N, C-alpha and C positions, 0 to 999 in steps of 0.2 A: 610782161611789157613794163617799161620804165615808168617812173613815176611822172616824170615830165610828159610822156606821151598821154598817160591817165591824165593828167591836169589839163591838157589840151582838149580831149575828148570832152571832160566837164564844162570847160568855158564854152565849146561849141553846142554841147546839148543844152546846156543853159540858155545861149542865144537863141536856139530853135525852139525851147519852150517858153521864153519871153516873148518871142515873135508871135508864137500862137496864141498866147493869152492875148497878146495886142489885137488879135483879130476879132475878138471878143469885146474888147474894150471899144475897138472904133465901131464893130457893128450896134453897141449899145448906145453910142453918141450919136449915130443916124436917128436915132428916136428920141434924143434928148434926155436919155437916163444914164445912170452910172453903172458899171457892169455888174455889180452885186446885185441892183434892181433887177437886172435882166435875169438873173441866176434864180433870183426870189420868183419872179414872173415864171419861169421856166418850170420850176419846182411845182407852182399852183396849177399853172395851165395842165400838166401831166398827172395832177391828182384832182380831179373833179369833183369828189365826194369832199376834198378839204384835208388839210393836217393842221396838227399843232405846230407852235413856233418852234419846239425843239426838232421836231422833223424837218422843217423848212431849215433850219441851222445846219442840219446833217447833210441835206441835198445841194443846199446853196453854200456850202463851204464858208459859212459867215457865223459870225458871234452873236449872241443872244441880243445885244445892243444894236447891232447893225439891223438884223432882221426886224426887231422892233420897230426902229425908226423907218424902215422902208414900208412895214405894213402900215404904220401910221399915215406915212404919205398916200398909199392906196387908199386906205380909209377916206382919207380925206377928199380924194379924187371920186370916191364911191366904187373903186374898182374891186374892193374885197368887203366880205362881211363876216362878223365875228360870232361865233354861236358857244355859248357856255356849254363845257362838257359836263354832262350829268355826274360821271365818274370822278372827276376832278375840276371842281370850281373855279381853282387858280390858273386852269389851263383852257384856252380858247380853240375852238376849231377854226381855222382860217380857210376861206372859200372863196373864189371868184365870183363875183356877181357878173350879171349878164353883160352889163356894160364893161366890166373887167375882162371877161370872155371876149368881147368884141375886139377890146383893146390889145388883148394878148394875141387874137388871131393875126393881127396885123405885124407881129414881130415874131413869135415863137417858131410857127410851122417853117418859116423861110429858113430860119436857122437849123433847125431840125433836118430839113430837106438837103442844105448845103453841107451838114455833116455827114449826112448818110450818102451824098454823092460823092463827097472827098473820100470817105472809106471804101465806095465802090470802086474807086479809081486804083485801089491796091488789088493785088491777087489774095486769094483766101489765104494763101500762105504767109504774105507779108501782113495782112489783117491780123491774122493768129500772133505773128512774131512781134507786131507793134504793141498789141496788148499785152501779151507775156511779158515783154522785157521792160515795158513800161510799169506794170505792175511789179515786177521782181526789183527795178532799181528804187521805186517808190518804198517798198517795204524795206529795204536794205537803208534807205537815207532817213526813214522813220526811226527804225530800230536803233540807228546810230546817233540820233538827235532827241532820243526820249528823254524826259525829265525823270530824274532820281527821285 
């Protein structure tokens, strides 16, 4: 394939990816929160026993500083509680409080339901292809952009 055709596909793919990401941004805005706060809330909702900030960073694809600021805001609203880990006192277990779980219930399950329904509209073969090709592309991009 010519380089110009490959570039055209890159532009198209990037537009699609950005449009898809914007769906999450707009969904989060409906609840008055930034998209990163949505991702942290999602991570905490699906980890009912709690997790540490490092795990949240990985699940929410966010920096430690971003996650720390989001958790601070959730703490102020009493949506989360912190428990010192006996194995590592420098690290806290972050868990949704009852109020936080009620708050998340109004946001996260609807998102999960929509994601699942959107995927279900694809044939099983299309689902497999989507996941496989996105994984391969992401791995190639990560490899090509890795820091030396």
